[in-house]
Backbone atoms as SQL, in Angstrom:
CREATE TABLE atoms (id INTEGER PRIMARY KEY, chain TEXT, resi INTEGER, resn TEXT, atom TEXT, x REAL, y REAL, z REAL);
INSERT INTO atoms VALUES
  (1, 'A', 1, 'TRP', 'N', -11.562, 17.880, -4.434),
  (2, 'A', 1, 'TRP', 'CA', -9.817, 18.733, -4.681),
  (3, 'A', 1, 'TRP', 'C', -9.536, 19.463, -5.581),
  (4, 'A', 2, 'THR', 'N', -10.166, 19.346, -6.498),
  (5, 'A', 2, 'THR', 'CA', -9.444, 19.260, -8.058),
  (6, 'A', 2, 'THR', 'C', -9.759, 20.823, -7.924),
  (7, 'A', 3, 'GLY', 'N', -11.792, 20.992, -7.551),
  (8, 'A', 3, 'GLY', 'CA', -12.051, 22.388, -7.575),
  (9, 'A', 3, 'GLY', 'C', -12.759, 22.197, -9.027),
  (10, 'A', 4, 'HIS', 'N', -12.629, 21.076, -9.662),
  (11, 'A', 4, 'HIS', 'CA', -13.260, 21.113, -10.559),
  (12, 'A', 4, 'HIS', 'C', -14.335, 19.443, -10.657),
  (13, 'A', 5, 'GLN', 'N', -15.026, 19.345, -11.809),
  (14, 'A', 5, 'GLN', 'CA', -15.810, 18.522, -11.377),
  (15, 'A', 5, 'GLN', 'C', -14.894, 17.107, -12.538),
  (16, 'A', 6, 'VAL', 'N', -14.363, 16.109, -12.198),
  (17, 'A', 6, 'VAL', 'CA', -13.880, 15.144, -12.640),
  (18, 'A', 6, 'VAL', 'C', -14.242, 13.775, -13.194),
  (19, 'A', 7, 'THR', 'N', -14.425, 12.837, -14.638),
  (20, 'A', 7, 'THR', 'CA', -15.248, 11.714, -14.231),
  (21, 'A', 7, 'THR', 'C', -14.105, 10.558, -13.768),
  (22, 'A', 8, 'HIS', 'N', -14.828, 9.206, -13.826),
  (23, 'A', 8, 'HIS', 'CA', -14.302, 8.247, -12.675),
  (24, 'A', 8, 'HIS', 'C', -13.407, 7.792, -13.467),
  (25, 'A', 9, 'GLU', 'N', -13.185, 7.969, -14.989),
  (26, 'A', 9, 'GLU', 'CA', -11.959, 7.550, -15.840),
  (27, 'A', 9, 'GLU', 'C', -10.922, 8.421, -15.600),
  (28, 'A', 10, 'GLN', 'N', -11.247, 9.848, -15.769),
  (29, 'A', 10, 'GLN', 'CA', -9.728, 10.574, -15.177),
  (30, 'A', 10, 'GLN', 'C', -9.338, 10.364, -13.470),
  (31, 'A', 11, 'VAL', 'N', -10.355, 9.595, -12.683),
  (32, 'A', 11, 'VAL', 'CA', -9.864, 9.835, -11.575),
  (33, 'A', 11, 'VAL', 'C', -8.987, 7.956, -11.715),
  (34, 'A', 12, 'LYS', 'N', -9.385, 7.359, -12.226),
  (35, 'A', 12, 'LYS', 'CA', -8.768, 6.006, -12.412),
  (36, 'A', 12, 'LYS', 'C', -7.301, 6.102, -12.778),
  (37, 'A', 13, 'LYS', 'N', -6.841, 7.260, -13.721),
  (38, 'A', 13, 'LYS', 'CA', -5.572, 7.552, -14.675),
  (39, 'A', 13, 'LYS', 'C', -4.686, 8.388, -13.786),
  (40, 'A', 14, 'LEU', 'N', -5.092, 8.841, -12.429),
  (41, 'A', 14, 'LEU', 'CA', -4.357, 9.683, -11.475),
  (42, 'A', 14, 'LEU', 'C', -3.332, 8.655, -10.812),
  (43, 'A', 15, 'LYS', 'N', -2.090, 9.133, -10.941),
  (44, 'A', 15, 'LYS', 'CA', -0.923, 8.888, -10.666),
  (45, 'A', 15, 'LYS', 'C', -0.536, 9.360, -8.959),
  (46, 'A', 16, 'PRO', 'N', 0.488, 8.925, -8.540),
  (47, 'A', 16, 'PRO', 'CA', 0.864, 8.826, -7.002),
  (48, 'A', 16, 'PRO', 'C', 1.176, 10.532, -7.226),
  (49, 'A', 17, 'GLU', 'N', 2.004, 10.715, -7.737),
  (50, 'A', 17, 'GLU', 'CA', 2.017, 12.245, -7.883),
  (51, 'A', 17, 'GLU', 'C', 1.191, 13.387, -7.537),
  (52, 'A', 18, 'ASP', 'N', 0.424, 12.723, -8.657),
  (53, 'A', 18, 'ASP', 'CA', -0.988, 13.476, -8.571),
  (54, 'A', 18, 'ASP', 'C', -1.602, 13.879, -7.560),
  (55, 'A', 19, 'VAL', 'N', -1.580, 12.644, -6.909),
  (56, 'A', 19, 'VAL', 'CA', -2.515, 12.995, -5.341),
  (57, 'A', 19, 'VAL', 'C', -1.179, 13.656, -3.897),
  (58, 'A', 20, 'LYS', 'N', -0.213, 13.343, -4.270),
  (59, 'A', 20, 'LYS', 'CA', 0.483, 13.220, -3.183),
  (60, 'A', 20, 'LYS', 'C', 0.284, 14.882, -2.582),
  (61, 'A', 21, 'PRO', 'N', 0.442, 16.098, -3.445),
  (62, 'A', 21, 'PRO', 'CA', -0.211, 17.271, -2.425),
  (63, 'A', 21, 'PRO', 'C', -1.493, 17.326, -1.658),
  (64, 'A', 22, 'PHE', 'N', -2.351, 16.749, -2.224),
  (65, 'A', 22, 'PHE', 'CA', -3.500, 16.756, -1.153),
  (66, 'A', 22, 'PHE', 'C', -3.894, 15.608, 0.022),
  (67, 'A', 23, 'TYR', 'N', -2.866, 14.168, -0.365),
  (68, 'A', 23, 'TYR', 'CA', -2.486, 13.645, 0.920),
  (69, 'A', 23, 'TYR', 'C', -1.573, 14.060, 2.393),
  (70, 'A', 24, 'LYS', 'N', -0.531, 15.133, 1.552),
  (71, 'A', 24, 'LYS', 'CA', -0.016, 16.546, 2.441),
  (72, 'A', 24, 'LYS', 'C', -0.834, 17.062, 2.892),
  (73, 'A', 25, 'LYS', 'N', -1.386, 17.675, 2.596),
  (74, 'A', 25, 'LYS', 'CA', -1.769, 18.951, 2.652),
  (75, 'A', 25, 'LYS', 'C', -3.521, 18.881, 3.906),
  (76, 'A', 26, 'LYS', 'N', -4.076, 17.668, 3.444),
  (77, 'A', 26, 'LYS', 'CA', -5.520, 17.082, 4.328),
  (78, 'A', 26, 'LYS', 'C', -4.912, 16.379, 5.171),
  (79, 'A', 27, 'PHE', 'N', -3.780, 15.321, 5.221),
  (80, 'A', 27, 'PHE', 'CA', -3.643, 14.264, 6.575),
  (81, 'A', 27, 'PHE', 'C', -2.634, 14.839, 7.096),
  (82, 'A', 28, 'TRP', 'N', -0.986, 14.598, 6.120),
  (83, 'A', 28, 'TRP', 'CA', -0.147, 14.671, 6.750),
  (84, 'A', 28, 'TRP', 'C', 0.703, 16.096, 7.499),
  (85, 'A', 29, 'ASP', 'N', -0.040, 17.265, 6.854),
  (86, 'A', 29, 'ASP', 'CA', 0.282, 18.513, 7.574),
  (87, 'A', 29, 'ASP', 'C', -0.716, 19.015, 8.482),
  (88, 'A', 30, 'ALA', 'N', -2.220, 17.882, 8.458),
  (89, 'A', 30, 'ALA', 'CA', -2.989, 18.147, 9.411),
  (90, 'A', 30, 'ALA', 'C', -2.960, 17.678, 10.515),
  (91, 'A', 31, 'CYS', 'N', -2.195, 16.958, 10.796),
  (92, 'A', 31, 'CYS', 'CA', -1.723, 15.915, 11.975),
  (93, 'A', 31, 'CYS', 'C', -0.145, 16.501, 12.457),
  (94, 'A', 32, 'ARG', 'N', 0.485, 17.348, 11.927),
  (95, 'A', 32, 'ARG', 'CA', 1.461, 18.360, 12.345),
  (96, 'A', 32, 'ARG', 'C', 2.391, 16.554, 11.939),
  (97, 'A', 33, 'CYS', 'N', 2.041, 15.890, 11.034),
  (98, 'A', 33, 'CYS', 'CA', 3.299, 14.594, 11.262),
  (99, 'A', 33, 'CYS', 'C', 5.017, 14.944, 11.050),
  (100, 'A', 34, 'ASN', 'N', 5.389, 16.191, 10.233),
  (101, 'A', 34, 'ASN', 'CA', 6.412, 16.563, 10.514),
  (102, 'A', 34, 'ASN', 'C', 7.073, 16.400, 11.938),
  (103, 'A', 35, 'ASP', 'N', 6.369, 16.879, 12.985),
  (104, 'A', 35, 'ASP', 'CA', 6.594, 17.492, 14.058),
  (105, 'A', 35, 'ASP', 'C', 6.588, 16.052, 14.912),
  (106, 'A', 36, 'LEU', 'N', 5.783, 15.012, 14.434),
  (107, 'A', 36, 'LEU', 'CA', 6.258, 13.814, 15.234),
  (108, 'A', 36, 'LEU', 'C', 7.533, 12.862, 15.135),
  (109, 'A', 37, 'PRO', 'N', 7.605, 12.109, 16.003),
  (110, 'A', 37, 'PRO', 'CA', 8.843, 11.109, 15.737),
  (111, 'A', 37, 'PRO', 'C', 8.413, 10.248, 14.316),
  (112, 'A', 38, 'GLU', 'N', 9.553, 9.844, 14.010),
  (113, 'A', 38, 'GLU', 'CA', 9.823, 8.951, 12.924),
  (114, 'A', 38, 'GLU', 'C', 9.077, 7.235, 13.272),
  (115, 'A', 39, 'GLY', 'N', 7.920, 6.999, 12.957),
  (116, 'A', 39, 'GLY', 'CA', 7.280, 6.050, 13.443),
  (117, 'A', 39, 'GLY', 'C', 5.514, 6.431, 13.509),
  (118, 'A', 40, 'ILE', 'N', 5.757, 6.816, 14.699),
  (119, 'A', 40, 'ILE', 'CA', 4.699, 7.893, 14.780),
  (120, 'A', 40, 'ILE', 'C', 4.002, 8.870, 13.773),
  (121, 'A', 41, 'ASP', 'N', 4.837, 9.261, 13.103),
  (122, 'A', 41, 'ASP', 'CA', 4.047, 10.059, 12.106),
  (123, 'A', 41, 'ASP', 'C', 2.958, 9.115, 11.318),
  (124, 'A', 42, 'TYR', 'N', 4.287, 8.044, 10.797),
  (125, 'A', 42, 'TYR', 'CA', 3.622, 7.271, 9.960),
  (126, 'A', 42, 'TYR', 'C', 2.219, 6.863, 10.397),
  (127, 'A', 43, 'LEU', 'N', 2.131, 6.517, 11.399),
  (128, 'A', 43, 'LEU', 'CA', 1.147, 5.772, 12.459),
  (129, 'A', 43, 'LEU', 'C', -0.262, 6.648, 12.416),
  (130, 'A', 44, 'VAL', 'N', 0.168, 7.504, 12.659),
  (131, 'A', 44, 'VAL', 'CA', -1.223, 8.913, 12.871),
  (132, 'A', 44, 'VAL', 'C', -1.633, 9.143, 11.412),
  (133, 'A', 45, 'PHE', 'N', -0.558, 9.701, 10.116),
  (134, 'A', 45, 'PHE', 'CA', -0.912, 9.269, 9.280),
  (135, 'A', 45, 'PHE', 'C', -1.926, 8.864, 8.676),
  (136, 'A', 46, 'ASP', 'N', -1.464, 7.349, 8.603),
  (137, 'A', 46, 'ASP', 'CA', -2.118, 6.577, 8.215),
  (138, 'A', 46, 'ASP', 'C', -3.586, 6.478, 8.639),
  (139, 'A', 47, 'PHE', 'N', -3.901, 6.627, 9.995),
  (140, 'A', 47, 'PHE', 'CA', -4.839, 6.119, 10.747),
  (141, 'A', 47, 'PHE', 'C', -6.048, 7.763, 10.379),
  (142, 'A', 48, 'ALA', 'N', -5.314, 8.597, 10.121),
  (143, 'A', 48, 'ALA', 'CA', -6.141, 9.686, 9.757),
  (144, 'A', 48, 'ALA', 'C', -6.706, 9.665, 8.026),
  (145, 'A', 49, 'VAL', 'N', -5.898, 9.375, 7.639),
  (146, 'A', 49, 'VAL', 'CA', -6.122, 9.011, 5.981),
  (147, 'A', 49, 'VAL', 'C', -7.677, 7.479, 6.292),
  (148, 'A', 50, 'ASN', 'N', -7.885, 7.016, 7.041),
  (149, 'A', 50, 'ASN', 'CA', -8.351, 6.119, 6.894),
  (150, 'A', 50, 'ASN', 'C', -9.468, 6.306, 7.798),
  (151, 'A', 51, 'ALA', 'N', -9.555, 6.911, 8.665),
  (152, 'A', 51, 'ALA', 'CA', -10.444, 7.010, 10.126),
  (153, 'A', 51, 'ALA', 'C', -10.656, 8.873, 10.124),
  (154, 'A', 52, 'GLY', 'N', -10.259, 9.525, 9.892),
  (155, 'A', 52, 'GLY', 'CA', -10.427, 10.999, 9.958),
  (156, 'A', 52, 'GLY', 'C', -9.081, 11.819, 10.910),
  (157, 'A', 53, 'VAL', 'N', -9.288, 12.762, 10.242),
  (158, 'A', 53, 'VAL', 'CA', -7.536, 13.842, 11.186),
  (159, 'A', 53, 'VAL', 'C', -8.176, 13.780, 12.745),
  (160, 'A', 54, 'GLY', 'N', -9.363, 14.331, 12.825),
  (161, 'A', 54, 'GLY', 'CA', -9.978, 14.392, 13.797),
  (162, 'A', 54, 'GLY', 'C', -10.089, 13.510, 14.778),
  (163, 'A', 55, 'ARG', 'N', -10.339, 12.248, 14.768),
  (164, 'A', 55, 'ARG', 'CA', -9.954, 10.763, 15.396),
  (165, 'A', 55, 'ARG', 'C', -8.709, 10.126, 15.371),
  (166, 'A', 56, 'SER', 'N', -7.857, 10.467, 14.344),
  (167, 'A', 56, 'SER', 'CA', -6.539, 10.034, 14.665),
  (168, 'A', 56, 'SER', 'C', -5.789, 11.219, 16.000),
  (169, 'A', 57, 'ALA', 'N', -6.025, 12.271, 15.547),
  (170, 'A', 57, 'ALA', 'CA', -5.527, 13.206, 16.829),
  (171, 'A', 57, 'ALA', 'C', -6.023, 13.094, 18.131),
  (172, 'A', 58, 'LYS', 'N', -7.423, 12.562, 18.162),
  (173, 'A', 58, 'LYS', 'CA', -7.637, 12.564, 19.788),
  (174, 'A', 58, 'LYS', 'C', -7.348, 10.937, 20.257),
  (175, 'A', 59, 'THR', 'N', -6.844, 9.892, 18.995),
  (176, 'A', 59, 'THR', 'CA', -6.533, 8.941, 19.124),
  (177, 'A', 59, 'THR', 'C', -5.217, 8.976, 20.514),
  (178, 'A', 60, 'LEU', 'N', -3.827, 9.665, 19.352),
  (179, 'A', 60, 'LEU', 'CA', -2.698, 10.277, 19.978),
  (180, 'A', 60, 'LEU', 'C', -3.137, 10.935, 21.031),
  (181, 'A', 61, 'GLN', 'N', -3.564, 11.671, 21.601),
  (182, 'A', 61, 'GLN', 'CA', -3.746, 12.600, 22.245),
  (183, 'A', 61, 'GLN', 'C', -4.457, 11.929, 23.636),
  (184, 'A', 62, 'SER', 'N', -5.236, 11.029, 23.268),
  (185, 'A', 62, 'SER', 'CA', -5.692, 9.853, 24.495),
  (186, 'A', 62, 'SER', 'C', -4.214, 8.967, 24.885),
  (187, 'A', 63, 'ALA', 'N', -3.848, 8.208, 23.843),
  (188, 'A', 63, 'ALA', 'CA', -2.690, 7.435, 24.006),
  (189, 'A', 63, 'ALA', 'C', -1.755, 8.112, 25.135),
  (190, 'A', 64, 'VAL', 'N', -1.436, 9.602, 24.740),
  (191, 'A', 64, 'VAL', 'CA', -0.356, 10.504, 25.597),
  (192, 'A', 64, 'VAL', 'C', -0.829, 10.872, 26.614),
  (193, 'A', 65, 'GLY', 'N', -2.025, 10.598, 27.269),
  (194, 'A', 65, 'GLY', 'CA', -2.339, 11.605, 28.148),
  (195, 'A', 65, 'GLY', 'C', -2.197, 12.850, 28.157),
  (196, 'A', 66, 'ALA', 'N', -2.532, 13.287, 26.781),
  (197, 'A', 66, 'ALA', 'CA', -2.913, 14.792, 26.862),
  (198, 'A', 66, 'ALA', 'C', -4.357, 14.990, 26.521),
  (199, 'A', 67, 'THR', 'N', -4.801, 16.154, 26.651),
  (200, 'A', 67, 'THR', 'CA', -6.584, 16.375, 26.287),
  (201, 'A', 67, 'THR', 'C', -6.821, 15.879, 25.002),
  (202, 'A', 68, 'PRO', 'N', -7.830, 15.207, 24.574),
  (203, 'A', 68, 'PRO', 'CA', -8.059, 14.680, 23.184),
  (204, 'A', 68, 'PRO', 'C', -8.963, 15.822, 22.838),
  (205, 'A', 69, 'ASP', 'N', -8.450, 16.868, 21.880),
  (206, 'A', 69, 'ASP', 'CA', -9.522, 17.945, 21.787),
  (207, 'A', 69, 'ASP', 'C', -9.367, 17.880, 19.727),
  (208, 'A', 70, 'GLY', 'N', -8.177, 17.120, 19.398),
  (209, 'A', 70, 'GLY', 'CA', -8.343, 16.798, 18.027),
  (210, 'A', 70, 'GLY', 'C', -7.405, 17.610, 17.146),
  (211, 'A', 71, 'SER', 'N', -6.775, 18.172, 18.055),
  (212, 'A', 71, 'SER', 'CA', -5.483, 19.166, 17.255),
  (213, 'A', 71, 'SER', 'C', -4.398, 19.326, 18.150),
  (214, 'A', 72, 'ILE', 'N', -3.734, 18.470, 17.462),
  (215, 'A', 72, 'ILE', 'CA', -2.223, 18.606, 17.996),
  (216, 'A', 72, 'ILE', 'C', -1.419, 19.971, 17.798),
  (217, 'A', 73, 'GLY', 'N', -1.299, 19.947, 18.875),
  (218, 'A', 73, 'GLY', 'CA', -0.357, 21.281, 19.364),
  (219, 'A', 73, 'GLY', 'C', 0.715, 20.862, 20.340),
  (220, 'A', 74, 'PRO', 'N', 1.404, 22.212, 20.953),
  (221, 'A', 74, 'PRO', 'CA', 2.710, 22.149, 21.655),
  (222, 'A', 74, 'PRO', 'C', 2.242, 21.025, 23.184),
  (223, 'A', 75, 'LEU', 'N', 1.168, 21.183, 23.768),
  (224, 'A', 75, 'LEU', 'CA', 1.338, 20.388, 24.749),
  (225, 'A', 75, 'LEU', 'C', 1.245, 18.778, 24.306),
  (226, 'A', 76, 'THR', 'N', 0.317, 18.727, 23.298),
  (227, 'A', 76, 'THR', 'CA', 0.563, 16.837, 22.371),
  (228, 'A', 76, 'THR', 'C', 1.888, 16.496, 22.250),
  (229, 'A', 77, 'LEU', 'N', 2.373, 17.559, 21.836),
  (230, 'A', 77, 'LEU', 'CA', 3.623, 17.044, 21.242),
  (231, 'A', 77, 'LEU', 'C', 4.859, 16.906, 21.981),
  (232, 'A', 78, 'ALA', 'N', 4.803, 17.455, 23.157),
  (233, 'A', 78, 'ALA', 'CA', 5.568, 17.801, 24.073),
  (234, 'A', 78, 'ALA', 'C', 4.871, 16.197, 25.001),
  (235, 'A', 79, 'ALA', 'N', 4.102, 15.984, 25.055),
  (236, 'A', 79, 'ALA', 'CA', 3.626, 14.327, 25.945),
  (237, 'A', 79, 'ALA', 'C', 3.567, 13.276, 24.744),
  (238, 'A', 80, 'VAL', 'N', 3.389, 13.628, 23.906),
  (239, 'A', 80, 'VAL', 'CA', 4.139, 12.604, 22.615),
  (240, 'A', 80, 'VAL', 'C', 5.829, 11.924, 22.934),
  (241, 'A', 81, 'ALA', 'N', 6.270, 13.523, 23.058),
  (242, 'A', 81, 'ALA', 'CA', 8.524, 13.490, 23.000),
  (243, 'A', 81, 'ALA', 'C', 8.537, 12.572, 24.465),
  (244, 'A', 82, 'ASN', 'N', 7.451, 12.526, 25.863),
  (245, 'A', 82, 'ASN', 'CA', 7.926, 12.116, 26.739),
  (246, 'A', 82, 'ASN', 'C', 7.464, 10.580, 27.149),
  (247, 'A', 83, 'GLN', 'N', 6.938, 9.767, 25.818),
  (248, 'A', 83, 'GLN', 'CA', 6.425, 8.147, 25.779),
  (249, 'A', 83, 'GLN', 'C', 7.307, 7.655, 24.874),
  (250, 'A', 84, 'SER', 'N', 7.594, 6.616, 25.560),
  (251, 'A', 84, 'SER', 'CA', 8.198, 5.710, 24.776),
  (252, 'A', 84, 'SER', 'C', 7.819, 5.239, 23.180),
  (253, 'A', 85, 'GLU', 'N', 8.308, 5.599, 22.436),
  (254, 'A', 85, 'GLU', 'CA', 7.500, 5.338, 20.621),
  (255, 'A', 85, 'GLU', 'C', 7.251, 3.847, 20.750),
  (256, 'A', 86, 'THR', 'N', 7.618, 2.907, 20.921),
  (257, 'A', 86, 'THR', 'CA', 7.242, 1.169, 21.157),
  (258, 'A', 86, 'THR', 'C', 6.095, 1.317, 21.823),
  (259, 'A', 87, 'GLU', 'N', 5.952, 1.975, 23.221),
  (260, 'A', 87, 'GLU', 'CA', 4.847, 1.871, 24.088),
  (261, 'A', 87, 'GLU', 'C', 3.761, 2.471, 23.361),
  (262, 'A', 88, 'LEU', 'N', 4.030, 3.451, 22.820),
  (263, 'A', 88, 'LEU', 'CA', 2.725, 4.870, 21.877),
  (264, 'A', 88, 'LEU', 'C', 2.215, 3.807, 20.784),
  (265, 'A', 89, 'ILE', 'N', 3.755, 3.526, 20.150),
  (266, 'A', 89, 'ILE', 'CA', 2.913, 2.797, 19.376),
  (267, 'A', 89, 'ILE', 'C', 1.863, 1.373, 18.924),
  (268, 'A', 90, 'ASP', 'N', 1.986, 0.970, 20.500),
  (269, 'A', 90, 'ASP', 'CA', 1.089, -0.216, 20.828),
  (270, 'A', 90, 'ASP', 'C', 0.118, 0.535, 21.399),
  (271, 'A', 91, 'SER', 'N', 0.312, 1.215, 22.353),
  (272, 'A', 91, 'SER', 'CA', -1.225, 1.948, 22.779),
  (273, 'A', 91, 'SER', 'C', -2.248, 2.325, 21.573),
  (274, 'A', 92, 'PHE', 'N', -1.571, 3.366, 20.818),
  (275, 'A', 92, 'PHE', 'CA', -2.405, 3.605, 19.526),
  (276, 'A', 92, 'PHE', 'C', -2.795, 2.667, 18.529),
  (277, 'A', 93, 'SER', 'N', -2.181, 1.341, 18.799),
  (278, 'A', 93, 'SER', 'CA', -2.610, 0.727, 17.742),
  (279, 'A', 93, 'SER', 'C', -3.744, -0.210, 18.240),
  (280, 'A', 94, 'ALA', 'N', -3.437, -0.375, 19.988),
  (281, 'A', 94, 'ALA', 'CA', -4.527, -1.074, 20.498),
  (282, 'A', 94, 'ALA', 'C', -6.188, -0.166, 20.245),
  (283, 'A', 95, 'ALA', 'N', -5.989, 0.767, 20.402),
  (284, 'A', 95, 'ALA', 'CA', -7.028, 1.948, 20.183),
  (285, 'A', 95, 'ALA', 'C', -7.339, 1.839, 19.403),
  (286, 'A', 96, 'LYS', 'N', -7.253, 1.492, 17.812),
  (287, 'A', 96, 'LYS', 'CA', -7.536, 1.852, 16.856),
  (288, 'A', 96, 'LYS', 'C', -8.346, 0.307, 16.368),
  (289, 'A', 97, 'VAL', 'N', -7.990, -0.641, 16.940),
  (290, 'A', 97, 'VAL', 'CA', -8.391, -2.001, 16.690),
  (291, 'A', 97, 'VAL', 'C', -9.649, -1.663, 17.495),
  (292, 'A', 98, 'ASP', 'N', -9.792, -1.106, 18.860),
  (293, 'A', 98, 'ASP', 'CA', -11.097, -1.028, 19.618),
  (294, 'A', 98, 'ASP', 'C', -11.913, -0.238, 18.617),
  (295, 'A', 99, 'PHE', 'N', -11.417, 0.532, 18.263),
  (296, 'A', 99, 'PHE', 'CA', -12.497, 1.484, 17.369),
  (297, 'A', 99, 'PHE', 'C', -12.944, 0.746, 16.204),
  (298, 'A', 100, 'TYR', 'N', -12.355, 0.169, 15.696),
  (299, 'A', 100, 'TYR', 'CA', -12.807, -0.394, 14.229),
  (300, 'A', 100, 'TYR', 'C', -13.883, -1.640, 14.825),
  (301, 'A', 101, 'LEU', 'N', -13.156, -2.364, 15.890),
  (302, 'A', 101, 'LEU', 'CA', -14.156, -3.345, 16.799),
  (303, 'A', 101, 'LEU', 'C', -15.669, -2.652, 17.304),
  (304, 'A', 102, 'GLY', 'N', -15.383, -1.520, 17.181),
  (305, 'A', 102, 'GLY', 'CA', -16.735, -0.415, 17.834),
  (306, 'A', 102, 'GLY', 'C', -17.775, -0.447, 16.499),
  (307, 'A', 103, 'LEU', 'N', -17.065, -0.483, 15.468),
  (308, 'A', 103, 'LEU', 'CA', -17.773, -0.164, 14.088),
  (309, 'A', 103, 'LEU', 'C', -18.788, -1.186, 13.902),
  (310, 'A', 104, 'ASN', 'N', -18.519, -2.562, 14.619),
  (311, 'A', 104, 'ASN', 'CA', -19.669, -3.504, 14.489),
  (312, 'A', 104, 'ASN', 'C', -19.919, -3.679, 12.711),
  (313, 'A', 105, 'ASN', 'N', -18.538, -3.834, 11.884),
  (314, 'A', 105, 'ASN', 'CA', -18.585, -3.602, 10.673),
  (315, 'A', 105, 'ASN', 'C', -17.989, -5.058, 9.708),
  (316, 'A', 106, 'PRO', 'N', -18.883, -6.197, 10.179),
  (317, 'A', 106, 'PRO', 'CA', -18.153, -7.310, 9.811),
  (318, 'A', 106, 'PRO', 'C', -17.542, -7.160, 8.500),
  (319, 'A', 107, 'THR', 'N', -18.030, -6.606, 7.591),
  (320, 'A', 107, 'THR', 'CA', -17.557, -6.675, 6.017),
  (321, 'A', 107, 'THR', 'C', -15.973, -5.520, 5.512),
  (322, 'A', 108, 'TYR', 'N', -16.248, -5.367, 6.662),
  (323, 'A', 108, 'TYR', 'CA', -14.795, -4.222, 6.330),
  (324, 'A', 108, 'TYR', 'C', -13.779, -4.881, 7.557),
  (325, 'A', 109, 'GLU', 'N', -14.131, -5.454, 8.695),
  (326, 'A', 109, 'GLU', 'CA', -13.419, -5.084, 9.978),
  (327, 'A', 109, 'GLU', 'C', -12.003, -6.071, 9.702),
  (328, 'A', 110, 'ALA', 'N', -12.016, -7.370, 9.419),
  (329, 'A', 110, 'ALA', 'CA', -10.679, -8.096, 8.986),
  (330, 'A', 110, 'ALA', 'C', -9.854, -7.171, 7.905),
  (331, 'A', 111, 'GLY', 'N', -10.471, -6.564, 6.949),
  (332, 'A', 111, 'GLY', 'CA', -9.493, -5.106, 6.525),
  (333, 'A', 111, 'GLY', 'C', -8.452, -4.652, 7.476),
  (334, 'A', 112, 'TRP', 'N', -9.764, -3.800, 8.104),
  (335, 'A', 112, 'TRP', 'CA', -8.888, -3.028, 8.949),
  (336, 'A', 112, 'TRP', 'C', -8.467, -3.411, 9.885),
  (337, 'A', 113, 'LEU', 'N', -8.353, -4.800, 10.534),
  (338, 'A', 113, 'LEU', 'CA', -7.583, -5.245, 11.855),
  (339, 'A', 113, 'LEU', 'C', -6.431, -5.748, 10.709),
  (340, 'A', 114, 'ASN', 'N', -6.022, -5.992, 9.870),
  (341, 'A', 114, 'ASN', 'CA', -5.168, -6.188, 8.998),
  (342, 'A', 114, 'ASN', 'C', -4.308, -5.138, 8.640),
  (343, 'A', 115, 'ARG', 'N', -4.816, -4.213, 8.468),
  (344, 'A', 115, 'ARG', 'CA', -4.329, -3.324, 8.225),
  (345, 'A', 115, 'ARG', 'C', -3.880, -2.254, 9.313),
  (346, 'A', 116, 'VAL', 'N', -4.618, -2.360, 10.549),
  (347, 'A', 116, 'VAL', 'CA', -3.651, -2.361, 11.831),
  (348, 'A', 116, 'VAL', 'C', -2.414, -2.795, 11.963),
  (349, 'A', 117, 'LYS', 'N', -2.331, -4.481, 12.101),
  (350, 'A', 117, 'LYS', 'CA', -0.968, -5.176, 12.057),
  (351, 'A', 117, 'LYS', 'C', -0.186, -5.125, 11.217),
  (352, 'A', 118, 'ARG', 'N', -0.513, -4.145, 9.615),
  (353, 'A', 118, 'ARG', 'CA', 0.693, -3.653, 8.962),
  (354, 'A', 118, 'ARG', 'C', 0.990, -2.862, 9.098),
  (355, 'A', 119, 'VAL', 'N', 0.200, -1.845, 9.733),
  (356, 'A', 119, 'VAL', 'CA', 0.721, -0.458, 9.759),
  (357, 'A', 119, 'VAL', 'C', 1.880, -0.350, 11.307),
  (358, 'A', 120, 'ARG', 'N', 1.494, -1.124, 12.199),
  (359, 'A', 120, 'ARG', 'CA', 2.218, -1.292, 13.255),
  (360, 'A', 120, 'ARG', 'C', 3.377, -1.765, 13.344),
  (361, 'A', 121, 'LYS', 'N', 3.617, -2.897, 12.398),
  (362, 'A', 121, 'LYS', 'CA', 4.804, -3.712, 12.037),
  (363, 'A', 121, 'LYS', 'C', 5.602, -2.398, 11.410),
  (364, 'A', 122, 'HIS', 'N', 5.602, -1.415, 10.700),
  (365, 'A', 122, 'HIS', 'CA', 6.114, -1.065, 9.735),
  (366, 'A', 122, 'HIS', 'C', 6.693, 0.379, 10.510),
  (367, 'A', 123, 'ALA', 'N', 5.629, 0.871, 11.579),
  (368, 'A', 123, 'ALA', 'CA', 5.920, 1.850, 12.031),
  (369, 'A', 123, 'ALA', 'C', 7.306, 1.478, 13.497),
  (370, 'A', 124, 'LEU', 'N', 6.795, -0.049, 13.855),
  (371, 'A', 124, 'LEU', 'CA', 8.217, -0.551, 14.995),
  (372, 'A', 124, 'LEU', 'C', 9.179, -0.570, 14.023),
  (373, 'A', 125, 'GLU', 'N', 9.153, -1.037, 12.799),
  (374, 'A', 125, 'GLU', 'CA', 10.251, -1.156, 12.030),
  (375, 'A', 125, 'GLU', 'C', 11.205, 0.229, 11.891),
  (376, 'A', 126, 'MET', 'N', 10.222, 1.043, 11.540),
  (377, 'A', 126, 'MET', 'CA', 10.506, 2.627, 11.523),
  (378, 'A', 126, 'MET', 'C', 11.571, 2.972, 12.428),
  (379, 'A', 127, 'VAL', 'N', 10.670, 2.684, 13.781),
  (380, 'A', 127, 'VAL', 'CA', 11.240, 3.353, 15.210),
  (381, 'A', 127, 'VAL', 'C', 12.950, 2.575, 15.122),
  (382, 'A', 128, 'GLU', 'N', 12.697, 1.055, 14.951),
  (383, 'A', 128, 'GLU', 'CA', 14.092, 0.343, 15.291),
  (384, 'A', 128, 'GLU', 'C', 15.093, 1.216, 14.436),
  (385, 'A', 129, 'SER', 'N', 15.120, 0.802, 13.130),
  (386, 'A', 129, 'SER', 'CA', 15.783, 1.416, 12.383),
  (387, 'A', 129, 'SER', 'C', 16.223, 3.125, 12.518),
  (388, 'A', 130, 'ASN', 'N', 15.450, 3.591, 13.169),
  (389, 'A', 130, 'ASN', 'CA', 15.939, 5.309, 13.655),
  (390, 'A', 130, 'ASN', 'C', 16.974, 5.170, 14.924),
  (391, 'A', 131, 'GLN', 'N', 16.965, 3.841, 15.229),
  (392, 'A', 131, 'GLN', 'CA', 17.481, 3.549, 16.923),
  (393, 'A', 131, 'GLN', 'C', 19.068, 3.469, 16.537),
  (394, 'A', 132, 'THR', 'N', 18.940, 2.681, 15.050),
  (395, 'A', 132, 'THR', 'CA', 20.704, 2.156, 15.236),
  (396, 'A', 132, 'THR', 'C', 21.489, 2.989, 14.063);
């Protein structure tokens, strides 16, 4: 990503402001998170970081009944707009659980499932605060 070799020590010294452009471009922008409702944007972004942009986009598309092609476009955004945000958070989170369980990886499974719970809770809080 930096365009040149970096040492382990240099990576350890990175600060959030150093990596923010990377995460924005590679995950947030790639998933069109600016075009998603608050809470849903966070949910999709987090899964993109952890499981890949394509998988996150396809999971969102499946959750809203759009064709899961891995590219969030106008049809996906329209389908998202027609969904209950809380129901979408629940169905997206359930799909994440299924994905992680399907990996059959006991080493990381508990951490992944805790992450799903934590992200779901925060996404719901974001939706709730946006409605008040």
